[in-house]
Biopython code that builds the backbone (N, CA, C, O; Angstrom):
import numpy as np
from Bio.PDB.StructureBuilder import StructureBuilder

atoms = [
    (1, "UNK", "N", (9.861, 14.245, 16.736)),
    (1, "UNK", "CA", (8.654, 14.095, 15.976)),
    (1, "UNK", "C", (8.350, 12.654, 15.795)),
    (1, "UNK", "O", (9.194, 11.866, 15.368)),
    (2, "UNK", "N", (7.177, 12.323, 16.112)),
    (2, "UNK", "CA", (6.880, 10.850, 15.884)),
    (2, "UNK", "C", (6.192, 10.385, 14.623)),
    (2, "UNK", "O", (5.069, 10.817, 14.365)),
    (3, "UNK", "N", (6.791, 9.544, 13.836)),
    (3, "UNK", "CA", (6.241, 9.086, 12.691)),
    (3, "UNK", "C", (4.924, 8.153, 12.817)),
    (3, "UNK", "O", (4.815, 7.130, 13.492)),
    (4, "UNK", "N", (3.912, 8.796, 11.960)),
    (4, "UNK", "CA", (2.857, 8.098, 11.912)),
    (4, "UNK", "C", (2.856, 6.714, 10.869)),
    (4, "UNK", "O", (3.209, 6.859, 9.699)),
    (5, "UNK", "N", (2.514, 5.633, 11.287)),
    (5, "UNK", "CA", (2.517, 4.526, 10.376)),
    (5, "UNK", "C", (0.933, 4.006, 10.133)),
    (5, "UNK", "O", (0.121, 4.047, 11.057)),
    (6, "UNK", "N", (0.657, 3.619, 9.080)),
    (6, "UNK", "CA", (-0.708, 3.228, 8.530)),
    (6, "UNK", "C", (-0.811, 1.573, 8.403)),
    (6, "UNK", "O", (0.016, 0.914, 7.773)),
    (7, "UNK", "N", (-1.796, 1.082, 9.003)),
    (7, "UNK", "CA", (-2.086, -0.390, 8.674)),
    (7, "UNK", "C", (-2.994, -0.412, 7.299)),
    (7, "UNK", "O", (-3.311, 0.618, 6.705)),
    (8, "UNK", "N", (-3.362, -1.725, 6.887)),
    (8, "UNK", "CA", (-4.072, -1.637, 5.738)),
    (8, "UNK", "C", (-5.466, -0.984, 5.786)),
    (8, "UNK", "O", (-6.011, -0.446, 4.822)),
    (9, "UNK", "N", (-6.001, -1.103, 7.089)),
    (9, "UNK", "CA", (-7.361, -0.440, 7.222)),
    (9, "UNK", "C", (-7.068, 1.020, 7.230)),
    (9, "UNK", "O", (-7.919, 1.756, 6.729)),
    (10, "UNK", "N", (-6.167, 1.457, 7.644)),
    (10, "UNK", "CA", (-6.066, 3.132, 7.690)),
    (10, "UNK", "C", (-5.645, 3.465, 6.253)),
    (10, "UNK", "O", (-6.070, 4.535, 5.816)),
    (11, "UNK", "N", (-4.834, 2.672, 5.406)),
    (11, "UNK", "CA", (-4.461, 2.849, 4.141)),
    (11, "UNK", "C", (-5.875, 3.032, 3.347)),
    (11, "UNK", "O", (-6.086, 3.943, 2.546)),
    (12, "UNK", "N", (-6.774, 2.049, 3.689)),
    (12, "UNK", "CA", (-7.872, 2.068, 2.789)),
    (12, "UNK", "C", (-8.733, 3.268, 3.077)),
    (12, "UNK", "O", (-9.230, 3.851, 2.114)),
    (13, "UNK", "N", (-8.970, 3.714, 4.334)),
    (13, "UNK", "CA", (-9.489, 4.902, 4.534)),
    (13, "UNK", "C", (-8.971, 6.081, 4.043)),
    (13, "UNK", "O", (-9.678, 6.934, 3.507)),
    (14, "UNK", "N", (-7.683, 6.189, 4.204)),
    (14, "UNK", "CA", (-6.942, 7.399, 3.717)),
    (14, "UNK", "C", (-7.147, 7.506, 2.127)),
    (14, "UNK", "O", (-7.313, 8.627, 1.646)),
    (15, "UNK", "N", (-7.142, 6.343, 1.273)),
    (15, "UNK", "CA", (-7.265, 6.746, -0.174)),
    (15, "UNK", "C", (-8.468, 6.343, -0.630)),
    (15, "UNK", "O", (-8.542, 6.339, -1.859)),
    (16, "UNK", "N", (-9.671, 5.919, 0.093)),
    (16, "UNK", "CA", (-10.927, 5.714, -0.265)),
    (16, "UNK", "C", (-11.204, 4.413, -1.028)),
    (16, "UNK", "O", (-11.854, 4.356, -2.072)),
    (17, "UNK", "N", (-10.696, 3.477, -0.455)),
    (17, "UNK", "CA", (-10.779, 2.120, -0.983)),
    (17, "UNK", "C", (-11.451, 1.145, 0.190)),
    (17, "UNK", "O", (-11.576, 1.498, 1.363)),
    (18, "UNK", "N", (-11.752, 0.197, -0.203)),
    (18, "UNK", "CA", (-12.368, -0.968, 0.978)),
    (18, "UNK", "C", (-11.121, -1.681, 1.484)),
    (18, "UNK", "O", (-10.104, -1.821, 0.804)),
    (19, "UNK", "N", (-11.276, -2.119, 2.723)),
    (19, "UNK", "CA", (-10.155, -2.662, 3.374)),
    (19, "UNK", "C", (-9.648, -3.983, 2.650)),
    (19, "UNK", "O", (-8.454, -4.261, 2.537)),
    (20, "UNK", "N", (-10.809, -4.849, 2.122)),
    (20, "UNK", "CA", (-10.352, -5.904, 1.449)),
    (20, "UNK", "C", (-9.605, -5.575, 0.074)),
    (20, "UNK", "O", (-8.725, -6.328, -0.343)),
    (21, "UNK", "N", (-9.926, -4.613, -0.501)),
    (21, "UNK", "CA", (-9.003, -4.023, -1.665)),
    (21, "UNK", "C", (-7.560, -3.734, -1.262)),
    (21, "UNK", "O", (-6.566, -4.030, -1.925)),
    (22, "UNK", "N", (-7.585, -3.075, -0.007)),
    (22, "UNK", "CA", (-6.182, -2.594, 0.482)),
    (22, "UNK", "C", (-5.400, -4.204, 0.605)),
    (22, "UNK", "O", (-4.344, -4.427, 0.013)),
    (23, "UNK", "N", (-5.985, -5.084, 1.323)),
    (23, "UNK", "CA", (-5.415, -6.480, 1.385)),
    (23, "UNK", "C", (-5.031, -7.041, 0.368)),
    (23, "UNK", "O", (-3.962, -7.651, 0.361)),
    (24, "UNK", "N", (-5.850, -6.952, -0.751)),
    (24, "UNK", "CA", (-5.599, -7.511, -2.146)),
    (24, "UNK", "C", (-4.340, -6.816, -2.729)),
    (24, "UNK", "O", (-3.460, -7.508, -3.241)),
    (25, "UNK", "N", (-4.232, -5.494, -2.667)),
    (25, "UNK", "CA", (-3.039, -4.792, -3.300)),
    (25, "UNK", "C", (-1.751, -5.205, -2.418)),
    (25, "UNK", "O", (-0.646, -5.217, -2.962)),
    (26, "UNK", "N", (-1.891, -5.537, -1.077)),
    (26, "UNK", "CA", (-0.705, -5.856, -0.420)),
    (26, "UNK", "C", (-0.327, -7.346, -0.790)),
    (26, "UNK", "O", (0.847, -7.612, -1.046)),
    (27, "UNK", "N", (-1.213, -8.229, -0.817)),
    (27, "UNK", "CA", (-0.903, -9.532, -1.241)),
    (27, "UNK", "C", (-0.249, -9.683, -2.729)),
    (27, "UNK", "O", (0.692, -10.418, -3.030)),
    (28, "UNK", "N", (-0.891, -8.910, -3.484)),
    (28, "UNK", "CA", (-0.581, -9.042, -5.053)),
    (28, "UNK", "C", (0.934, -8.353, -5.127)),
    (28, "UNK", "O", (1.810, -8.929, -5.773)),
    (29, "UNK", "N", (1.185, -7.212, -4.501)),
    (29, "UNK", "CA", (2.510, -6.719, -4.543)),
    (29, "UNK", "C", (3.603, -7.444, -3.791)),
    (29, "UNK", "O", (4.776, -7.447, -4.162)),
    (30, "UNK", "N", (3.114, -8.108, -2.623)),
    (30, "UNK", "CA", (4.180, -8.995, -2.220)),
    (30, "UNK", "C", (4.630, -10.174, -2.826)),
    (30, "UNK", "O", (5.754, -10.673, -2.786)),
    (31, "UNK", "N", (3.419, -10.631, -3.502)),
    (31, "UNK", "CA", (3.787, -11.914, -4.475)),
    (31, "UNK", "C", (4.776, -11.200, -5.668)),
    (31, "UNK", "O", (5.921, -11.580, -5.911)),
    (32, "UNK", "N", (4.245, -10.353, -6.189)),
    (32, "UNK", "CA", (4.963, -9.705, -7.317)),
    (32, "UNK", "C", (6.745, -9.509, -6.960)),
    (32, "UNK", "O", (7.675, -9.784, -7.717)),
    (33, "UNK", "N", (6.796, -9.100, -5.944)),
    (33, "UNK", "CA", (8.222, -8.739, -5.348)),
    (33, "UNK", "C", (8.952, -10.309, -5.027)),
    (33, "UNK", "O", (10.064, -10.649, -5.431)),
    (34, "UNK", "N", (8.219, -10.962, -4.380)),
    (34, "UNK", "CA", (8.657, -12.256, -4.217)),
    (34, "UNK", "C", (9.174, -13.004, -5.407)),
    (34, "UNK", "O", (10.104, -13.802, -5.289)),
    (35, "UNK", "N", (8.573, -12.755, -6.576)),
    (35, "UNK", "CA", (8.829, -13.422, -7.809)),
    (35, "UNK", "C", (9.838, -12.623, -8.688)),
    (35, "UNK", "O", (10.185, -12.833, -9.850)),
    (36, "UNK", "N", (10.215, -11.642, -7.807)),
    (36, "UNK", "CA", (11.031, -10.805, -8.678)),
    (36, "UNK", "C", (10.496, -10.050, -9.852)),
    (36, "UNK", "O", (11.169, -9.865, -10.866)),
    (37, "UNK", "N", (9.331, -9.637, -9.704)),
    (37, "UNK", "CA", (8.680, -9.019, -10.878)),
    (37, "UNK", "C", (7.580, -7.967, -10.338)),
    (37, "UNK", "O", (6.370, -7.990, -10.565)),
    (38, "UNK", "N", (8.333, -7.012, -9.542)),
    (38, "UNK", "CA", (7.463, -5.899, -9.148)),
    (38, "UNK", "C", (6.761, -5.087, -10.371)),
    (38, "UNK", "O", (7.353, -4.862, -11.427)),
    (39, "UNK", "N", (5.498, -4.697, -10.116)),
    (39, "UNK", "CA", (4.740, -3.845, -11.292)),
    (39, "UNK", "C", (4.524, -2.537, -10.835)),
    (39, "UNK", "O", (4.470, -2.173, -9.661)),
    (40, "UNK", "N", (4.390, -1.769, -11.982)),
    (40, "UNK", "CA", (3.995, -0.277, -11.759)),
    (40, "UNK", "C", (2.770, -0.213, -10.750)),
    (40, "UNK", "O", (1.897, -1.023, -11.063)),
    (41, "UNK", "N", (2.537, 0.388, -9.849)),
    (41, "UNK", "CA", (1.554, 0.615, -9.356)),
    (41, "UNK", "C", (1.301, -0.261, -8.117)),
    (41, "UNK", "O", (0.299, -0.079, -7.425)),
    (42, "UNK", "N", (2.171, -1.173, -7.848)),
    (42, "UNK", "CA", (2.008, -1.897, -6.782)),
    (42, "UNK", "C", (2.355, -1.271, -5.507)),
    (42, "UNK", "O", (3.243, -0.424, -5.417)),
    (43, "UNK", "N", (1.561, -1.743, -4.387)),
    (43, "UNK", "CA", (1.599, -1.127, -3.093)),
    (43, "UNK", "C", (3.109, -1.409, -2.617)),
    (43, "UNK", "O", (3.566, -2.551, -2.667)),
    (44, "UNK", "N", (3.886, -0.284, -2.138)),
    (44, "UNK", "CA", (5.352, -0.536, -1.919)),
    (44, "UNK", "C", (5.290, -1.365, -0.664)),
    (44, "UNK", "O", (4.298, -1.530, 0.046)),
    (45, "UNK", "N", (6.624, -1.913, -0.477)),
    (45, "UNK", "CA", (6.810, -2.758, 0.748)),
    (45, "UNK", "C", (6.713, -1.814, 2.021)),
    (45, "UNK", "O", (6.995, -0.615, 2.006)),
    (46, "UNK", "N", (6.255, -2.561, 3.168)),
    (46, "UNK", "CA", (5.949, -1.849, 4.158)),
    (46, "UNK", "C", (7.233, -1.300, 4.809)),
    (46, "UNK", "O", (8.291, -1.910, 4.658)),
    (47, "UNK", "N", (7.168, -0.145, 5.541)),
    (47, "UNK", "CA", (8.365, 0.734, 5.993)),
    (47, "UNK", "C", (8.821, -0.225, 7.337)),
    (47, "UNK", "O", (9.964, -0.566, 7.643)),
    (48, "UNK", "N", (7.593, -0.529, 8.003)),
    (48, "UNK", "CA", (8.069, -1.432, 9.172)),
    (48, "UNK", "C", (6.995, -2.559, 9.415)),
    (48, "UNK", "O", (5.930, -2.695, 8.813)),
    (49, "UNK", "N", (7.489, -3.309, 10.392)),
    (49, "UNK", "CA", (6.545, -4.436, 10.602)),
    (49, "UNK", "C", (6.361, -4.421, 12.289)),
    (49, "UNK", "O", (7.281, -4.584, 13.091)),
    (50, "UNK", "N", (4.999, -4.195, 12.606)),
    (50, "UNK", "CA", (4.884, -4.324, 14.073)),
    (50, "UNK", "C", (4.371, -5.875, 14.421)),
    (50, "UNK", "O", (3.208, -6.220, 14.208)),
    (51, "UNK", "N", (5.206, -6.612, 14.884)),
    (51, "UNK", "CA", (4.939, -7.948, 14.905)),
    (51, "UNK", "C", (4.807, -8.479, 13.528)),
    (51, "UNK", "O", (5.670, -8.349, 12.659)),
    (52, "UNK", "N", (3.493, -9.181, 13.361)),
    (52, "UNK", "CA", (3.137, -9.713, 11.979)),
    (52, "UNK", "C", (2.463, -8.399, 11.151)),
    (52, "UNK", "O", (2.364, -8.524, 9.931)),
    (53, "UNK", "N", (2.040, -7.254, 11.723)),
    (53, "UNK", "CA", (1.333, -6.171, 11.119)),
    (53, "UNK", "C", (2.319, -5.437, 10.490)),
    (53, "UNK", "O", (3.266, -4.975, 11.126)),
    (54, "UNK", "N", (2.156, -5.251, 9.018)),
    (54, "UNK", "CA", (2.756, -4.330, 8.144)),
    (54, "UNK", "C", (2.337, -2.762, 8.425)),
    (54, "UNK", "O", (1.186, -2.373, 8.624)),
    (55, "UNK", "N", (3.418, -2.020, 8.401)),
    (55, "UNK", "CA", (3.131, -0.517, 8.519)),
    (55, "UNK", "C", (3.549, 0.309, 7.427)),
    (55, "UNK", "O", (4.525, -0.181, 6.859)),
    (56, "UNK", "N", (3.133, 1.450, 6.904)),
    (56, "UNK", "CA", (3.499, 2.382, 5.966)),
    (56, "UNK", "C", (3.607, 3.664, 6.503)),
    (56, "UNK", "O", (2.572, 4.115, 6.994)),
    (57, "UNK", "N", (4.604, 4.361, 6.531)),
    (57, "UNK", "CA", (4.511, 5.777, 6.569)),
    (57, "UNK", "C", (3.344, 6.676, 5.703)),
    (57, "UNK", "O", (2.949, 6.413, 4.568)),
    (58, "UNK", "N", (2.950, 7.699, 6.479)),
    (58, "UNK", "CA", (2.011, 8.425, 5.532)),
    (58, "UNK", "C", (2.657, 9.023, 4.287)),
    (58, "UNK", "O", (2.026, 9.046, 3.230)),
    (59, "UNK", "N", (3.925, 9.518, 4.381)),
    (59, "UNK", "CA", (4.545, 9.866, 3.296)),
    (59, "UNK", "C", (4.561, 8.876, 2.233)),
    (59, "UNK", "O", (4.299, 9.221, 1.081)),
    (60, "UNK", "N", (4.908, 7.420, 2.587)),
    (60, "UNK", "CA", (5.037, 6.426, 1.531)),
    (60, "UNK", "C", (3.770, 6.227, 0.695)),
    (60, "UNK", "O", (3.761, 6.027, -0.519)),
    (61, "UNK", "N", (2.689, 6.305, 1.506)),
    (61, "UNK", "CA", (1.403, 6.011, 0.839)),
    (61, "UNK", "C", (0.986, 7.124, 0.135)),
    (61, "UNK", "O", (0.399, 6.914, -0.926)),
    (62, "UNK", "N", (1.194, 8.461, 0.560)),
    (62, "UNK", "CA", (0.745, 9.357, -0.285)),
    (62, "UNK", "C", (1.496, 9.542, -1.465)),
    (62, "UNK", "O", (0.867, 9.921, -2.454)),
    (63, "UNK", "N", (2.728, 9.351, -1.569)),
    (63, "UNK", "CA", (3.631, 9.217, -2.670)),
    (63, "UNK", "C", (3.255, 8.148, -3.734)),
    (63, "UNK", "O", (3.419, 8.276, -4.947)),
    (64, "UNK", "N", (2.709, 7.042, -3.072)),
    (64, "UNK", "CA", (2.382, 5.763, -4.028)),
    (64, "UNK", "C", (0.971, 6.135, -4.606)),
    (64, "UNK", "O", (0.613, 5.858, -5.751)),
    (65, "UNK", "N", (0.234, 6.778, -3.697)),
    (65, "UNK", "CA", (-1.092, 6.978, -4.430)),
    (65, "UNK", "C", (-1.190, 8.213, -5.443)),
    (65, "UNK", "O", (-2.087, 8.271, -6.284)),
    (66, "UNK", "N", (-0.382, 9.020, -5.330)),
    (66, "UNK", "CA", (-0.240, 10.010, -6.249)),
    (66, "UNK", "C", (0.459, 9.469, -7.537)),
    (66, "UNK", "O", (0.425, 10.118, -8.583)),
    (67, "UNK", "N", (1.053, 8.342, -7.442)),
    (67, "UNK", "CA", (1.924, 7.926, -8.658)),
    (67, "UNK", "C", (1.309, 6.626, -9.340)),
    (67, "UNK", "O", (1.692, 6.140, -10.404)),
    (68, "UNK", "N", (0.355, 6.188, -8.585)),
    (68, "UNK", "CA", (-0.078, 4.824, -9.070)),
    (68, "UNK", "C", (-1.151, 5.001, -10.187)),
    (68, "UNK", "O", (-1.996, 5.893, -10.106)),
    (69, "UNK", "N", (-1.094, 4.106, -11.258)),
    (69, "UNK", "CA", (-2.137, 3.974, -12.375)),
    (69, "UNK", "C", (-3.494, 4.219, -11.860)),
    (69, "UNK", "O", (-3.758, 3.887, -10.705)),
    (70, "UNK", "N", (-4.388, 4.778, -12.625)),
    (70, "UNK", "CA", (-5.807, 4.879, -12.148)),
    (70, "UNK", "C", (-6.551, 4.176, -13.404)),
    (70, "UNK", "O", (-6.053, 4.150, -14.530)),
    (71, "UNK", "N", (-7.769, 3.626, -13.081)),
    (71, "UNK", "CA", (-8.509, 3.030, -14.019)),
    (71, "UNK", "C", (-9.325, 4.562, -14.751)),
    (71, "UNK", "O", (-9.632, 5.499, -14.012)),
    (72, "UNK", "N", (-9.548, 4.594, -16.030)),
    (72, "UNK", "CA", (-10.162, 5.831, -16.596)),
    (72, "UNK", "C", (-11.543, 5.363, -16.753)),
    (72, "UNK", "O", (-11.784, 4.206, -17.096)),
    (73, "UNK", "N", (-12.384, 6.161, -16.531)),
    (73, "UNK", "CA", (-13.907, 6.031, -16.687)),
    (73, "UNK", "C", (-14.354, 7.002, -17.771)),
    (73, "UNK", "O", (-13.721, 8.053, -17.877)),
    (74, "UNK", "N", (-15.206, 6.803, -18.452)),
    (74, "UNK", "CA", (-16.067, 7.593, -19.389)),
    (74, "UNK", "C", (-15.170, 7.669, -20.776)),
    (74, "UNK", "O", (-15.606, 8.264, -21.762)),
]
sb = StructureBuilder()
sb.init_structure("model")
sb.init_model(0)
sb.init_chain("A")
sb.init_seg("    ")
for serial, (resi, resn, name, xyz) in enumerate(atoms, 1):
    if name == "N":
        sb.init_residue(resn, " ", resi, " ")
    sb.init_atom(name, np.array(xyz, "f"), 0.0, 1.0, " ", f" {name:<3s}", serial, name[0])
structure = sb.get_structure()
């Protein structure tokens, strides 16, 4: 069975956000990890890199999306 990996554009489409938002989530989470200060809701570290392109498994993204904090409306 082949594992499917998502890039930032595919993550954005999967969870219903803009591509730039996905890029921001990745940049912020990477910076937090580099500072030793990961935050709840940060996008997890990539499962693989294809050259310079990070990739996440569908399972990793679905698990993160279910557990991340959401803004409350109303």
